[in-house]
Structure formats: C-alpha cells, structure tokens
C-alpha positions in Angstrom: -2.1 -25.6 21.5 -1.5 -23.5 18.4 -0.1 -24.7 15.1 3.3 -26.3 14.9 4.2 -25.4 11.4 3.1 -22.1 9.8 3.2 -20.9 6.3 4.0 -17.2 5.5 3.3 -15.3 2.3 3.4 -11.7 1.0 1.0 -10.7 -1.7 0.1 -7.7 -3.8 2.4 -4.8 -4.4 5.7 -4.9 -2.5 6.4 -2.2 0.0 9.0 -1.3 2.6 8.5 -3.2 5.9 7.5 -6.6 4.6 10.8 -8.1 5.7 10.4 -6.6 9.2 7.1 -8.5 9.5 8.6 -11.8 8.4 11.5 -11.3 10.8 9.1 -10.6 13.7 7.0 -13.6 13.0 9.9 -16.0 12.7 11.9 -14.7 15.6 9.1 -14.9 18.1 7.6 -18.1 16.7 10.8 -20.0 16.9 12.2 -18.5 20.1 9.1 -18.5 22.2 6.8 -21.2 20.7 9.2 -23.5 19.0 7.2 -23.3 15.7 8.5 -24.3 12.3 7.9 -22.1 9.3 7.5 -22.5 5.5 7.8 -19.5 3.2 5.5 -19.5 0.2 6.9 -17.7 -2.8 5.1 -14.9 -4.7 1.9 -14.4 -2.7 -0.9 -16.8 -3.3 1.0 -18.4 -6.2 3.2 -20.2 -3.6 0.5 -22.3 -1.8 -1.3 -22.7 -5.2 1.7 -24.2 -6.9 3.6 -25.6 -3.8 6.5 -23.2 -4.3 8.3 -22.8 -1.0 11.5 -21.5 0.5 13.1 -22.3 3.9 12.1 -19.8 6.6 14.1 -20.0 9.8 16.1 -17.6 12.0 19.2 -17.6 9.7 16.9 -16.8 6.8 15.7 -13.6 8.5 19.0 -12.3 9.7 19.9 -8.8 8.3 16.5 -8.3 6.5 15.1 -5.6 8.9 16.3 -2.6 6.9 15.8 -4.2 3.4 12.9 -3.0 1.2 10.8 -5.5 -0.8 10.2 -9.0 0.4 12.5 -12.0 0.6 9.5 -14.2 -0.2 8.6 -12.4 -3.5 5.1 -11.1 -4.3 2.4 -11.3 -7.0 -1.2 -10.4 -7.6 -2.3 -14.1 -8.0 -5.9 -14.7 -7.3 -6.4 -18.4 -6.4 -10.2 -18.1 -7.0 -9.5 -17.5 -10.6 -7.3 -20.6 -10.9 -8.7 -24.0 -11.8 -9.3 -26.0 -8.6 -7.5 -23.2 -6.7 -8.8 -23.9 -3.2 -8.3 -27.7 -3.5 -4.7 -27.2 -4.7 -4.0 -24.8 -1.8 -5.4 -27.4 0.7 -3.4 -30.2 -0.9 -0.1 -28.2 -0.8 -0.7 -27.2 2.8 -1.2 -30.9 3.7 1.9 -31.8 1.7 4.2 -29.4 3.6 2.4 -30.2 6.9 1.4 -26.6 7.3 -1.2 -26.1 10.0 -2.0 -22.5 9.3 -1.1 -19.4 7.2 -0.1 -15.8 7.9 -1.0 -13.7 4.9 0.7 -10.3 4.6 -1.0 -8.0 2.1 -3.6 -5.4 1.2 -7.2 -5.5 0.2 -6.9 -8.2 -2.4 -4.5 -10.6 -0.6 -6.6 -10.3 2.6 -9.8 -10.7 0.7 -8.6 -14.1 -0.4 -7.6 -14.9 3.2 -11.0 -14.0 4.5 -12.8 -16.3 2.0 -10.4 -19.1 2.6 -11.1 -19.0 6.3 -14.8 -18.2 6.3 -15.9 -20.4 3.4 -13.3 -23.2 3.2 -12.0 -23.6 6.7 -8.4 -22.7 5.9 -6.9 -21.2 9.1 -5.4 -17.8 8.1 -4.2 -14.7 10.1 -3.9 -11.4 8.2 -1.3 -8.6 8.4 -2.3 -5.3 6.7 0.2 -4.0 4.1 -0.3 -1.2 1.6 1.4 2.0 0.9 -2.0 3.5 0.1 -3.2 3.4 3.8 -6.7 2.5 2.6 -7.6 -0.4 4.9 -10.5 0.8 7.1 -9.8 -1.4 10.2 -6.3 0.0 11.0 -5.2 3.5 11.7 -2.0 3.0 9.6 -0.6 0.3 7.4 3.2 -0.1 7.2 4.8 1.1 3.9 2.7 4.3 4.0 5.0 6.3 6.1 8.0 5.4 3.8 6.0 6.3 0.7 5.0 9.6 2.1 8.6 10.4 3.0 9.9 9.6 -0.5 7.1 11.7 -2.1 7.8 14.6 0.3 11.5 14.6 -0.5 10.7 14.6 -4.2 8.4 17.6 -3.8 11.1 19.4 -1.8 13.6 18.9 -4.6 11.1 19.9 -7.3 10.4 23.3 -5.6 13.9 24.4 -6.4 13.8 23.5 -10.1 10.3 24.9 -10.4 11.5 28.3 -8.9 14.6 28.3 -11.1 12.6 28.1 -14.4 9.3 29.6 -13.1 7.3 26.7 -14.4 4.4 24.6 -13.1 5.5 21.1 -11.8 2.8 18.5 -11.6 3.7 15.6 -9.3 1.7 12.4 -9.7 1.7 10.1 -6.7 0.3 6.6 -6.0 -2.7 5.8 -3.8 -5.2 4.1 -6.2 -8.6 5.3 -5.1 -7.5 6.9 -1.8 -5.8 10.2 -1.5 -3.7 9.6 1.7 -0.3 9.8 0.0 -1.2 12.9 -2.0 -2.7 14.6 1.1 0.2 13.9 3.5 3.1 14.4 1.1 1.4 17.5 -0.5 0.9 19.1 2.9 4.4 18.2 4.1 6.0 19.3 0.9 4.3 22.7 0.7 2.4 21.9 -2.5 0.1 24.7 -3.8 -2.6 22.4 -5.1 -3.4 18.8 -3.9 -5.9 16.7 -5.9 -7.3 13.5 -4.5 -9.7 10.8 -5.8 -12.3 11.5 -3.1 -13.0 15.0 -4.5 -13.4 15.6 -8.2 -11.4 18.7 -9.3 -12.3 21.7 -11.4 -9.5 22.3 -13.9 -10.4 26.0 -14.1 -10.0 26.3 -10.3 -6.6 24.5 -10.5 -5.6 27.0 -13.2 -6.8 29.9 -11.0 -4.6 28.6 -8.1 -1.7 28.2 -10.4 -2.1 31.8 -11.8 -2.5 33.2 -8.3 0.8 31.5 -7.3 2.7 33.1 -10.2 1.3 36.5 -9.3 3.0 36.1 -5.9 6.3 35.4 -7.8 6.4 31.7 -6.9 6.3 28.7 -9.1 3.4 26.3 -8.2 3.7 22.6 -7.4 0.6 20.6 -8.0 0.4 17.2 -6.3 -2.2 14.8 -7.9 -3.1 11.3 -6.8 -3.1 8.8 -9.7 -6.9 8.1 -9.1 -8.0 11.8 -9.1 -10.6 12.8 -11.6 -11.8 16.0 -13.2 -15.4 17.1 -12.6 -16.1 16.8 -16.4 -14.4 13.6 -17.4 -13.3 10.1 -16.5 -10.3 8.6 -14.8 -7.2 8.7 -16.9 -5.7 5.2 -17.4 -2.4 3.9 -18.7 -4.3 1.2 -20.5 -7.5 -0.9 -20.1 -5.9 -4.2 -19.0 -6.9 -5.7 -15.7 -5.1 -7.9 -13.1 -6.5 -11.1 -11.7 -8.5 -9.0 -9.1 -10.1 -6.9 -11.8 -8.0 -3.7 -11.2 -6.9 -1.5 -14.0 -3.5 0.2 -14.2 -3.8 3.8 -13.0 -1.4 6.7 -13.9 -1.6 9.3 -16.6 -3.6 12.0 -14.9 -0.5 14.1 -14.2 0.5 14.3 -17.8 -3.0 15.1 -18.9 -3.3 17.8 -16.2 0.0 19.4 -17.1 -1.2 19.8 -20.8 -4.5 21.3 -19.6 -2.7 23.8 -17.3 -0.2 24.8 -20.0 -3.0 25.2 -22.6 -5.2 27.3 -20.4 -2.6 29.5 -18.6 0.2 29.7 -21.2 2.6 28.8 -18.4 5.1 25.9 -19.1 4.1 22.8 -17.1 6.0 19.6 -16.6 5.1 16.3 -15.0 7.0 14.0 -12.6 5.4 10.6 -12.0 6.9 9.1 -8.9 5.5 5.7 -9.5 7.3 2.7 -8.0 10.0 4.8 -6.5 7.5 5.2 -3.6 7.4 1.5 -3.0 11.1 0.8 -3.0 14.1 1.2 -0.8 14.7 1.0 3.0 11.7 1.4 5.3 11.4 4.3 7.6 11.9 3.9 11.4 8.1 4.1 11.9 7.4 1.4 9.3 10.0 -0.9 10.8 8.5 -0.4 14.2 4.9 -1.0 13.1 5.7 -3.9 10.8 7.7 -5.6 13.6 4.9 -5.2 16.1 2.4 -6.6 13.5 4.6 -9.6 13.1 4.9 -10.3 16.8 1.1 -10.0 17.3 0.3 -12.1 14.2 2.2 -15.0 15.7 0.3 -14.6 19.0 -3.0 -14.8 17.1 -1.8 -18.1 15.5 -0.9 -19.3 19.0 -4.3 -18.4 20.3 -6.0 -20.1 17.3 -7.7 -16.8 16.5 -8.0 -17.3 12.7 -9.9 -15.2 10.3 -8.5 -12.1 12.1 -6.2 -9.3 11.0 -3.8 -7.4 13.4 -4.5 -3.7 13.3 -3.2 -0.5 14.8 -5.7 1.4 17.0 -4.0 4.5 18.5 -0.8 2.9 19.8 -2.3 -0.5 20.5 -2.2 -3.6 18.2 -5.7 -5.2 18.2 -7.3 -8.0 16.2 -10.3 -7.4 13.9 -12.1 -9.8 11.5 -10.4 -9.9 8.1 -13.7 -9.7 6.3 -14.5 -6.5 8.2 -11.1 -5.0 7.4 -11.5 -5.5 3.7 -15.2 -4.6 3.5 -14.7 -1.0 2.5 -11.8 1.3 1.6 -10.6 3.9 4.1 -10.8 7.2 2.2 -10.0 10.8 3.0 -12.7 12.6 5.0 -13.9 15.7 3.1 -13.4 17.8 6.3 -9.7 16.8 6.4 -9.3 17.8 2.8 -11.1 21.2 3.4 -8.7 21.7 6.4 -5.6 21.8 4.2 -7.3 23.9 1.5 -6.0 27.1 3.2 -2.7 26.4 1.5 -4.0 26.1 -2.0 -3.2 28.8 -4.5 
C-alpha cells in the first residue's frame, strides 16, 4: 500500500501551472486513493519549520487558471540550516506525513534527491521551471507561458521600434539556458537572438543592427539574461547569492544597448521583461502538462516509487531518477541555434 498522508510543497521561483499540479495531485489522491494531504508553505521552509496549510478538495477548487502557487514558495536550502534534515524528519513525523511531493526546479529537486538517497525521506519530484533547463524532461510547465508572454512583448515592441526607428533590446529570463530567448525571439521575429550557450561578438551584433536599418527596418535584439560577450564576463545585478549559491542575473540588456548606441550611433533602448514572464494565468499547454504531472506524481507515491521525478517524453509521462534529472542542465544545442541564424540581421 502507498502512503496515507502526503505532504506537498512548491519551491524555487514561482511560475504559471503550479496550482494545476497541486489540484491534480489532491483530486486524484483523495478521490481514487482516499489519501490525506498536508500543504507545506514556502518550499523547503515549510517542512523545516513545520509551517502547514490544509490541503483538501475544497482548497483546490478554482485554482486551475491561477498563476503563482497557493502554497507559497522560497529558495530555502535545508542543508544550509542547522539540523535541517533532522528538523524535517521530526516535522514529517509530527504531522504524520508518510511521503512528500516536491514541485520545483534544479535546486528544489536537488534537495529532494539528497533527502531520498542519503537520508531515506520518501520524495517524488515534479519538474517546474520557466527556463526549461531540466535534462530529463522534454518540457517543464511554465516555459510555454513565459515564451508566450515574451513573444507578445516582442510583437508590441516591433511597432514602437518602427515608429522611432530605434534599436530595442529585449532582455528575457532563462539563467544559463537560452530556451526562452530562442523560442520567443524566433516566434517574435527578432533580428538578433543572443543566448548563454554561445558567446556573442558585439561587432557582429552591431553589423546585424546596421544591416537591418539599411533595409529600412528597426531591429529587435533579444538577449537572454545569462548571455555573455566574447571579450568580457557575465553582467550581474549585484554579487549577492541565494542559499543555493546563485547570483542575481540581469543587466546585460542595458549594457548591450549602450554598446550598440556607442558603436552605431543609433538610439537604443532596453526592455527587461523580468518577473512579468513568471506571472499571470498559465497557457492551455502548461495547464495540461502540469495537471498530467500531478496525476502521475500521485501514482508514483501509490507505487512507492520514491526518488523519482515525473517527466514528459514525447507525449508520454514517464518516471526518471531525480538525481539523474538534476545532474546537468539542458542547454540549447549549437545546431539548433545555427538553424535560426538565417533570420539574423
């Protein structure tokens, strides 16, 4: 028999679709397996500090189209907290929680893998990141919505760029993976797309920009927040790190706009989309994927298949070891980037 009472948490950056996962888990768990649920607040902080909310069918009614997460989120790393693992185990025992479902990205699931493999805490993982950078799944929910928001912004920026005949640099999220930049840049008809996987030559960017003006069009440059020039370092907001050792990215768009303006003499402005990409209602695809992930996560709990993450392979939901899923980032293949290069300039 599977667990009778299951804890659910959402960690890391919020994204559209989290509530759809929670709803899928609870609806199937209660209706088909008669499980009880405990919601842990704010990622790993919840089980660390024993901060819970009721999680039953009335609690998940109406949340399917809502962005964010009803459980709250944080970037808490329990391995950086004093007696973190012991405190989690004590709180799970206190609330009679048999197992956990952790919904998150690389960091949240990295904690889940260690808790299961090294400390025997039974956890099932669900992949969530707008960056689409988890290697074991074809897509993560939240990505499609983020790309849609970025694409709409690029569409809107085309008209103002044309009106003033100026360069518009659009900085999008993605950390060290260029998936959002690549997809939204191609869908939005950008003239230059810069991604973290390929260092860019500022002179080449300026040449593409100049070429676009010669054709009487105003260029749109889409740059991922983690993109780097060939001669230089990553541009950071500041040097502070979160509990997983990550620095805050952003700033490359502003830097690049100044370089373009200085070298070409053309006016250049920057739009940083930032957290707009994370917010709002999830797309139909993300609701579909997130719901299926939730349904399959509760099946993994029922089967006692812990230390696994649900993943999308083609159109099938499969299970893969969490440790394997978080071992390396899924980055943009150079061949794929070369493929879209025909539209540059």
